[in-house]
C-alpha positions as CSV (number, residue, x, y, z in Angstrom):
1,M,95.9,74.3,101.8
2,Q,95.8,72.6,98.4
3,H,96.0,74.0,94.9
4,R,95.6,72.0,91.7
5,I,98.0,73.2,89.1
6,K,99.4,72.5,85.6
7,L,103.2,72.9,85.4
8,R,105.6,72.7,82.4
9,P,109.2,71.5,82.7
10,D,110.5,75.0,81.8
11,E,108.6,76.5,84.8
12,V,110.2,74.1,87.4
13,K,113.1,76.3,88.4
14,D,110.9,79.3,89.2
15,F,108.3,77.1,91.0
16,V,111.0,75.5,93.2
17,S,112.5,79.0,93.9
18,A,109.0,80.3,95.0
19,A,108.4,77.2,97.2
20,T,111.9,77.5,98.8
21,K,111.0,81.1,100.0
22,C,108.2,79.6,102.2
23,N,109.0,78.9,105.8
24,F,106.8,75.8,105.8
25,D,106.8,72.5,104.0
26,V,105.4,72.4,100.5
27,D,104.7,69.1,98.7
28,I,103.6,68.5,95.1
29,S,101.9,65.3,94.1
30,Y,99.8,63.4,91.6
31,N,98.1,60.1,92.4
32,S,100.2,58.6,95.2
33,F,103.5,60.1,94.1
34,I,104.5,62.9,96.5
35,V,107.7,65.0,96.4
36,D,109.2,67.9,98.2
37,A,108.3,71.0,96.2
38,K,111.6,72.6,97.3
39,S,113.6,69.9,95.5
40,I,114.3,70.6,91.9
41,I,115.3,67.0,91.2
42,G,112.1,65.7,92.8
43,V,109.9,68.1,90.9
44,L,111.6,67.4,87.6
45,G,110.7,63.7,88.2
46,L,107.0,64.4,88.0
47,N,104.8,63.7,85.1
48,F,103.9,67.1,83.7
49,N,101.0,65.7,81.6
50,Q,99.2,65.2,84.9
51,I,97.3,67.7,87.0
52,L,99.5,68.3,90.1
53,T,98.4,69.1,93.6
54,V,100.4,71.5,95.7
55,S,99.8,70.9,99.5
56,Y,101.1,73.0,102.4
57,H,100.2,74.1,105.9
58,G,101.1,77.8,106.2
59,Y,100.5,81.1,104.4
60,D,102.7,83.2,102.2
61,A,101.0,85.9,100.2
62,G,103.7,85.9,97.5
63,F,103.5,82.1,97.1
64,E,99.7,82.3,96.9
65,K,99.9,84.9,94.2
66,Y,102.5,82.9,92.3
67,L,100.4,79.7,92.3
68,Q,97.5,81.6,90.7
69,K,99.4,81.6,87.4
70,F,99.3,77.8,87.3
71,S,95.9,77.1,88.9
72,I,93.3,75.1,87.0
73,A,89.5,75.2,87.5
74,C,88.2,72.3,89.6
């Protein structure tokens, strides 16, 4: 699954916490820069002026609902 989101630096701690609760890998990327969404240091290194893509292979209803807060129209 993939979601395109917009994230602010002050939202990183909660985002990483939500991703960490998933029992599958979650990546976040823009262009060719990909980091582990469960790594607060990695996520803080992102350019928050960019639209970010969250990618994962699994399903967690709570994480899906959480991502809706940040989703952008495609």
